[in-house]
N, C-alpha and C positions, 0 to 999 in steps of 0.2 A: 504493500500500500504506500501511497504518497507520504513523504516526510510530513510530520505534524498530524496526520490523520490517524496513523496506527496507535500512538499513545492514547489518544482520546477514545478510540474504539476499545482498546485493551482496558482502560480505566472503567469504561461503561460496563463491559462484560464482567469484569471482576467485582464491581460494586453490585451488579445484578445478582451474581451468584452468592455474595455474602449476605445480601439483604433478603433475597427470596431463593434460598438454596433449592435446587432441583426443579424449580418452576419452569425455567427456560430449557427447552430441549434442543435449541439451535439458535445461533446468532449469525446473521449473514449480512454482507454489504452488497448493495445494488447501486444503480445510478452511475454518475460520472466517475466515481472512484473505481468501480468494477470495470468500467469501460476504458480506464486509463486516460481520462479526459478531465481530470479534476483541476479546477482553477480556483485558488483560495478566495479570490475577490468576488467570484460570482457563483461558485458551486456549493451545494449542500453535501453533507455526508449522510447518506440514506441507509439506515439500518433496518433489518427485518428480524424480529425476534419471534420464534415459534414457541408458544407456550403449551404446557400439557393440557390446559383447559382454559376456558374463558375466565378472565380475572374477576375476583369479587371486589366489592368496594374498598376493602382494606388494601388489597394488592394494587388496585388502581392508584390509591394514594401513595403507596410506596414506590410504584413505578415513576410517578411524577417527581418524587423526591430524588430518585436516582438520576433522572434526566436533568434536574436542576443542578445537582452536585457536579455532574460531568460538564454542564454548560458553564458553570462558574469556574471550574478548574482548568478548562480548555476553552476560554472565551474567544479564541481566534477561529474556532470551528463552529459552524452552524449545523447542529445535529438534528436530524429528523428520524424518528423511530416509529415503525409500524409493528403492531402486535397481532399475530394470527395464531390459529391452531392447525394441526395437521388435518383435522376434520374439515375445516373451512377450505383448505387448499385442495382437498380431494374432490370438491364440487366446482364445476366450471362457473365462473362468475359472469354476470351480465355487465353491461356498460355502467350500471349504477351500483353494482355491488361494492360494499365498503370493506376495508381491511379490518373492521371491527373496532380497533382502538389505535389511536395515534398519540404520540407525544411530540408537541411542537413548542419550543421555547419554554420547556418545563411544565407546560399545561397539558393535562390528559384530556383527550376528546374521544367520546364514545359515539359511534354511529347510532342513529342517523344525524346527530347534532353536527358532526363534522364529517363531511364526505371525504373518503380516502380513495385514491385511484386503484381500486381493487383489481380490475382487469389488467392494468399495466403492471401492477405488482406481481400478479401470477406469472405473467410472461417474463418479467425481469428475473424472478427466482428460477424459472425453468431455463432461461437462455444465458444468463450472465453472472449469476451471483457468485461472490467470493465467500467461502466458508471461514468464519472466525472460530466457531466451535459447534459441534453437533454433527448430525447425520449428513452423509453425502446426499445431496438433493437428487442425484441420479437414481438413488435407491428408494425414493419417495414418490408417491403419486401426487402430481400437480396437474389438475385438470385445466385445459385451455379452451378458449373459444375465439378463434381468429376473427369471426364476424363481430364479436363484441369489442375486440381491439380496434377494428375498423370504425365502429360506432364511436368509440372513445376518442379516436383521432379527429373525427369530424366534429365532435362536441368541443374538443379543444380549439379547433379553428373558429367555431361559432362563439364560444364563451370566453376565450382568452385572447386569441390573436386578432380576431376582427375588431373587438373593442380597443386593443392596442393600436391597430392601424388607424382607427377613427380618431383616437387621441393624438397620435403623431401627425395626422394629416392637417391638424389645426395648428399652424405655426405659432400663433400668439396664444399659446396655452402651455401648461406645464409639460404635457406630453410632446408638444411641438418643440419646445426648447430642449427637452431630453433627446429628441431625435437628431439634434445637431451635433451631439457628442458621438463618440465612437461606440460606446457600450450599447446604447439604445438600438440603433440599426442592426448591430451585430446580433443581439439577442433575438430580435424579431426575425431577421433573415434566417439564421441558423435554426431557430425554433420551428419555423414554418417548414424549412427544408427537412428537418428530422421527421416531422409528421408525414410529409410527402414520401419520404423514403419508406416509412413503415407501411403506408397505404399501398405503395407500389410493390414492395418486396415481402411484406408480412413479418419482417424482422426488426429488431430494436438495435439501434446504434447510438453513439453519442452525437451531439450537435456538430462537433468538428468532423467526425467520420462521415456524417451526412453531407457536410459541406464539401468534403473532398470527393465524395461520390458524385455530387451534383456537378462538380467541375469537369468530370469526365463525360457528362451528357449535355451540358448546357449550350445554348447559343452563344457565339462569341461576345455578344453585347453584354452578357452578364458575368463574364469571367473576372473583370476587374472588381466587381462588387463582392463576389465570393472569395476571391483572393484577399481582399481587404478585410473581410470578416475573419478569415483564418489568421491573418496577420495580427488583428486585435487580440485574438485568443492566445496565439502562440508566441508572438513577438511584439508585444505592445510598445516596446521602446523604439522600434524601427519607424521611419517616416511613413505617414499615410500614403496610400496610392491615389488619394484624392487631394487636390489642392484646394478644393472648395467643399466645405461640409454640406452646403445646400445641395450640391449635386449628388453627394453620397446619400443624403436623405431622400432626394427624388428617386434615385435608383432603387433604394431599399423599399420605398412605398410602391413603386411600380412593380418590382419583382414579386413582393409578397402578395400584392393584390392579384397578379396574374396567376400565381401558384395556388393560392387559396381558392380562387374562382374555379380553376381547372379541377382541383381535387373535389370540390363540392359537386361539380357537374358530373365528374367521372364516377365517383364513389358514393355519392349521396343516394338517398332513397329513389328507387326507380331508374 
């Protein structure tokens, strides 16, 4: 694991075992860390803890305490933990299935009060998880539904990235001003490209891996934009490929609008 991440994950796992011995049957890392695309400034550390049974109220409180202690002692890491059981993982989720319980910023959220990306989590565990402790996931049943993953991607376009585009499109707004920087357009372009990759291939990759994949397929007019986004992620100290941030913003808005529209028309209902 990336430097700085492993001590936080180890501390969390050890505290979990001390506080609730035997309750956790496995601790796994998914997301950008598992995909070797972790960037401390923008990435979360995504843990999945498989419990022996659904937690009771006392255990929920203790899980929140563990999460808070880890967050305080490793405050340079943003830790996001999801708690599931083997019984949950054995049943294929739908696009709205929750992971049951999540810990975010030290607060425990129980479904349906806080929706967790159940379908994405199932596929992440099946395809990419790193084992910290516990059973080899290849020996466990994790039920998948590719059509639900497609539905989740389309919902992300509708509920996350379309509103992002609408905010960024208004220059004299907070979203518009953010779109003049390097991080805003990069997050939007690579976030939308990653969803497009999953819709086309059915597999999960990191944002940067999706950007590199798109470079092999895109029209020449979009190469500079994609290379710029990858520069921001991998080599932020290097000069921008754009002399004018307004042009980068225009390209990012045009590209994401084109891709989201195509995905909704191609993979949407009917």
